[in-house]
Every structure is written in C-alpha cells, then in structure tokens.
C-alpha positions as CSV (number, residue, x, y, z in Angstrom):
1,M,194.1,114.4,146.5
2,N,192.3,113.8,143.1
3,R,188.6,114.4,143.6
4,M,187.9,113.5,140.0
5,V,186.1,116.7,139.2
6,D,184.9,117.1,135.6
7,G,185.9,120.5,134.4
8,R,183.1,120.6,131.8
9,S,180.2,120.3,134.2
10,G,181.8,121.1,137.6
11,G,180.5,117.7,138.8
12,V,182.2,114.8,140.4
13,Q,183.3,112.6,137.5
14,S,183.0,109.2,139.3
15,V,179.4,110.0,140.3
16,E,178.6,111.0,136.7
17,R,180.2,107.8,135.4
18,A,178.2,105.7,137.8
19,F,174.9,107.2,136.7
20,E,175.9,106.8,133.1
21,L,176.4,103.1,133.7
22,M,172.9,102.8,135.3
23,E,171.5,104.7,132.3
24,L,173.1,102.3,129.9
25,I,171.6,99.3,131.9
26,G,168.2,101.0,131.8
27,R,168.5,101.6,128.0
28,A,169.3,97.9,127.5
29,G,166.1,97.0,129.2
30,G,167.3,96.7,132.7
31,E,169.9,94.0,132.3
32,C,173.3,93.6,130.5
33,S,176.7,92.1,130.7
34,L,180.1,93.7,131.5
35,T,181.0,93.1,127.8
36,E,177.9,94.9,126.6
37,L,178.5,97.9,128.9
38,S,182.1,98.0,127.7
39,S,181.0,98.2,124.1
40,E,178.6,101.1,124.9
41,S,180.8,103.1,127.3
42,P,184.0,104.9,126.6
43,L,185.3,103.8,130.0
44,P,188.0,101.1,130.2
45,P,186.6,97.7,131.5
46,P,188.5,97.9,134.8
47,T,186.9,101.2,135.6
48,I,183.4,99.9,134.7
49,H,183.9,96.8,136.8
50,R,185.1,99.0,139.8
51,L,182.1,101.3,139.5
52,L,179.7,98.3,139.2
53,R,181.2,96.7,142.3
54,T,180.5,99.9,144.2
55,L,176.9,100.2,142.9
56,V,176.3,96.5,143.7
57,G,177.6,97.1,147.2
58,I,175.1,99.9,147.9
59,G,172.1,98.2,146.2
60,Y,171.7,100.4,143.1
61,V,172.9,97.6,140.8
62,R,172.4,93.8,141.3
63,Q,174.7,91.1,139.9
64,L,172.6,88.1,138.7
65,P,173.6,84.5,138.9
66,N,174.6,84.5,135.2
67,R,177.1,87.3,136.0
68,R,175.0,89.9,134.2
69,Y,174.1,93.2,135.8
70,S,170.6,94.6,136.4
71,L,169.2,97.7,138.1
72,G,169.0,97.2,141.9
73,P,166.1,97.3,144.3
74,R,167.1,100.6,145.9
75,L,166.1,102.4,142.7
76,I,162.5,101.3,143.1
77,R,161.8,103.7,146.0
78,L,163.5,106.5,144.2
79,G,161.6,105.8,141.0
80,E,158.3,105.8,142.9
81,V,159.1,109.2,144.5
82,A,160.2,110.6,141.1
83,N,157.1,109.3,139.4
84,R,154.9,111.0,142.0
85,Q,156.7,114.2,141.6
86,L,156.4,114.0,137.8
87,G,152.7,113.3,138.2
88,A,152.3,116.4,140.5
89,V,153.9,118.5,137.8
90,A,152.2,116.9,134.8
91,G,148.6,116.6,136.3
92,P,147.6,120.2,136.1
93,V,149.2,120.6,132.7
94,L,147.3,117.7,131.3
95,Q,144.1,119.0,132.8
96,S,144.6,122.4,131.2
97,L,145.0,120.6,127.8
98,V,141.7,118.7,128.3
99,D,140.0,121.9,129.4
100,E,141.2,123.6,126.2
101,L,140.8,120.9,123.6
102,S,138.2,118.5,125.2
103,E,140.2,115.4,124.3
104,T,142.3,113.0,126.4
105,A,145.8,114.2,127.3
106,S,148.5,111.8,128.3
107,L,152.2,111.8,129.3
108,A,154.5,109.0,128.2
109,V,158.1,108.3,129.1
110,L,160.8,106.2,127.3
111,D,161.0,102.8,128.9
112,G,163.5,100.5,127.4
113,D,162.6,100.1,123.8
114,M,159.0,101.3,124.2
115,V,157.2,104.2,125.9
116,I,155.1,103.9,129.0
117,Y,152.1,106.1,129.9
118,T,152.8,107.7,133.3
119,G,150.0,110.2,133.4
120,Q,146.5,110.8,131.9
121,V,143.5,113.1,132.2
122,A,140.6,111.7,130.3
123,S,138.2,113.6,128.1
124,L,134.7,114.1,129.4
125,H,133.2,112.8,126.1
126,S,131.4,109.4,126.5
127,M,133.4,108.2,123.5
128,R,137.0,108.8,124.3
129,T,140.4,107.2,124.3
130,N,141.9,105.6,127.4
131,N,145.7,105.4,127.6
132,E,145.9,103.5,130.9
133,I,148.8,104.5,133.2
134,G,151.3,101.7,133.0
135,R,150.4,100.7,129.4
136,R,153.4,100.4,127.1
137,V,153.3,101.1,123.4
138,N,155.7,100.9,120.5
139,L,157.9,103.8,119.5
140,H,157.3,103.5,115.8
141,N,153.6,103.6,115.5
142,S,152.3,105.7,118.4
143,G,152.2,109.5,118.5
144,V,154.0,109.8,121.8
145,G,156.5,107.1,120.7
146,K,157.3,108.9,117.4
147,A,157.7,112.2,119.2
148,V,160.2,110.6,121.6
149,L,162.1,108.9,118.8
150,A,162.7,112.2,117.1
151,E,164.6,113.4,120.2
152,L,167.1,110.5,119.9
153,D,170.1,110.2,117.7
154,D,169.9,107.9,114.7
155,A,172.1,105.2,116.1
156,R,170.0,104.9,119.2
157,I,166.8,104.9,117.1
158,L,168.2,102.0,115.0
159,K,169.1,100.0,118.1
160,L,165.8,100.5,119.9
161,V,163.6,99.8,116.9
162,T,165.7,96.8,115.8
163,Q,165.4,95.5,119.4
164,A,161.7,96.0,119.6
165,G,160.8,95.0,116.1
166,L,158.2,96.7,113.9
167,P,154.9,95.0,114.8
168,A,151.9,96.3,112.8
169,A,149.0,97.2,115.2
170,T,146.9,98.3,112.2
171,E,147.2,98.4,108.4
172,N,148.4,102.0,108.8
173,S,151.5,101.0,110.9
174,V,154.9,101.4,109.3
175,T,156.8,98.2,109.0
176,T,160.2,99.2,107.5
177,L,163.2,101.0,108.9
178,S,163.2,103.5,106.0
179,S,159.6,104.4,106.9
180,V,160.6,104.9,110.5
181,F,163.4,107.2,109.7
182,A,161.2,109.1,107.2
183,N,158.7,109.7,110.0
184,V,161.5,110.8,112.3
185,E,162.6,113.4,109.8
186,K,159.1,114.7,109.4
187,V,158.6,115.0,113.2
188,R,161.9,116.8,113.5
189,A,160.8,119.2,110.8
190,D,157.3,119.8,112.0
191,G,158.0,119.8,115.8
192,F,155.2,117.3,116.5
193,A,154.1,113.8,115.7
194,V,150.8,112.4,114.5
195,D,149.5,108.9,114.9
196,E,147.2,108.4,111.9
197,Q,145.2,105.4,113.2
198,E,148.5,103.5,113.5
199,Q,147.8,102.2,117.0
200,E,144.1,101.7,116.7
201,I,141.7,102.2,113.8
202,G,139.4,105.2,114.4
203,V,141.8,106.9,116.8
204,R,144.2,109.8,116.0
205,C,146.8,111.3,118.3
206,I,149.0,114.4,118.0
207,A,152.1,114.5,120.3
208,M,155.1,116.6,121.2
209,A,158.3,115.8,123.1
210,V,159.2,117.7,126.3
211,P,162.3,119.6,125.3
212,G,165.4,118.9,127.3
213,A,163.8,116.4,129.6
214,P,166.3,114.3,131.6
215,T,164.4,111.2,130.3
216,P,162.8,111.4,126.9
217,M,159.1,112.0,127.2
218,A,156.2,113.3,125.3
219,I,152.6,114.6,125.8
220,G,149.9,113.4,123.5
221,I,146.3,114.5,122.7
222,S,144.1,111.6,121.4
223,G,140.6,111.0,120.5
224,P,138.2,109.6,117.8
225,E,139.3,110.5,114.3
226,S,135.9,112.2,113.7
227,R,136.7,114.8,116.3
228,M,140.5,115.0,115.9
229,D,140.1,116.9,112.7
230,A,142.4,119.4,111.0
231,D,141.0,122.3,113.1
232,L,141.6,120.6,116.4
233,L,145.1,119.5,115.3
234,K,145.9,123.1,114.4
235,R,144.7,124.3,117.8
236,A,146.6,121.4,119.5
237,V,150.1,122.4,118.3
238,P,150.4,125.7,120.3
239,A,148.6,124.2,123.3
240,L,151.1,121.3,123.3
241,R,154.0,123.6,122.8
242,H,153.0,125.6,125.9
243,A,152.4,122.4,127.9
244,T,155.7,120.8,127.1
245,D,157.5,124.1,127.8
246,V,155.9,124.2,131.3
247,I,156.9,120.7,132.1
248,S,160.4,121.2,130.7
249,E,160.9,124.3,132.9
250,A,159.6,122.4,136.0
251,L,162.0,119.5,135.4
252,I,165.2,121.3,134.3
253,G,164.7,125.0,135.0
254,A,166.3,124.8,138.4
255,R,169.3,122.9,137.0
256,E,169.9,125.6,134.4
257,E,169.9,128.5,136.9
C-alpha cells in the first residue's frame, strides 16, 4: 500500500500537501479560488480539489457560496491555543527586553499582507509607544514589517506589497517598489530593520526577525525618537538578537532535534 511518504522529510506527503494548501489560502488573505490555488501550487488541479474536499469535510476549510475556499472554523480554536502558547514563550522575552532597554517591546506576526501585533510589554516611562495587541500595520513602513519582509523571497514580497499598496503614514514612508526593495536589501545586510518615523512622527523602532520561525515574525523595540538614540539602537541589536534566538529555539528547537 502506498502511504505517500515524502522521502525528503520523512513525513506523510498528503498531510504536508494539505497544510501547504491551507498556508496558501492564508497567504491570500484567507480566501481564494481553485484556479488561484492551482496557479500557486505545483500540484495538479484534481489533487488540489481532492485535498480541499477532505479539508472541507473535516471543517478546516470552508467552501463559500461563490465556490471560493476559505479557512474553516475548526482552525479558530487551534489558532487561539497556538497564540496563547506563543504568548507564554514571548512574554518573558519581551519583559527582559524592557528591563534591559526601558522601551516598549512588541512581537508581530505576518497576517495576510500585513503584520499583526500578538504580544507587547510596555515601557514604564509615562511617554511611551503602545502597539496594541491585534493592531495591524503595513509591511513596508513599520520596523517589524520590514524585518518580516526581509525574510521572504522577492516574488512573495512583490505580491504582498502590490496587494496591500504603499500607503504613506508619514512623510518619511516609502511609496515606491524600488524603495521597498532597497530597504529589504539593507535589512538583509544589517540583520535588523529601523522605522525612522515612518509609522508615526516622533517614534522610532528597531526590529529583528525571529530566525526560522514557522510563521514569519519579528520583535521590535519602539519609543520616542528623543530616547531611541544611536546609543540605544546600538545596545538594542545584541539584545534583540538574543531575544529572537530564544524564541526561535522555543518554537523550532524540538523539531530540529
């Protein structure tokens, strides 16, 4: 009997393919057609249709009246549990950054064509930034967004940025694709991203991606520009590197053993 075992990973191929399809739906914003999935997946359309039918049957994918497919309700509970677990891992790490740097520390995760804040520990200063959990920000003009963008391949960057557009939150925001890709190359070279008052005038953020995270994510340190000076940015880089390594190990360390 053919168990469809993938020799490269040792996993069950049909399961991997099913999760890849759900990932594609998620990347498309949570809804797409069979034709769109076929254009993004190397699988033949009959295989995609068969896998979708199975996922619909068990509630992890839903077929809409217009024949498009969306992520199903059974994923909500799993997402809530996963988010709590991520918060349990990230909370102490973010707190240690605040203790060391005295500025607000936040965790953001790729969500469609934007990033969403899923964790925050606020600075004790009376004047501080507040990246509310659940707030979504653009990829091209936020520190955490730019750090996440640099983790993606260029084709995916182009697709996400084109889909979301390039709205200018401030006069410092980039508004061209060439500027976006120039920033991406700089982040890749430096290993961290800086938001130079691009989301909000008077606020600066330095951010770093979590290496190897199953879902692209980044940690950011943000605060008033007057306190986020060159000395703090210099101290933030090694602190962020340690913090992202800790979260990376917690998320994927067991899988690599």
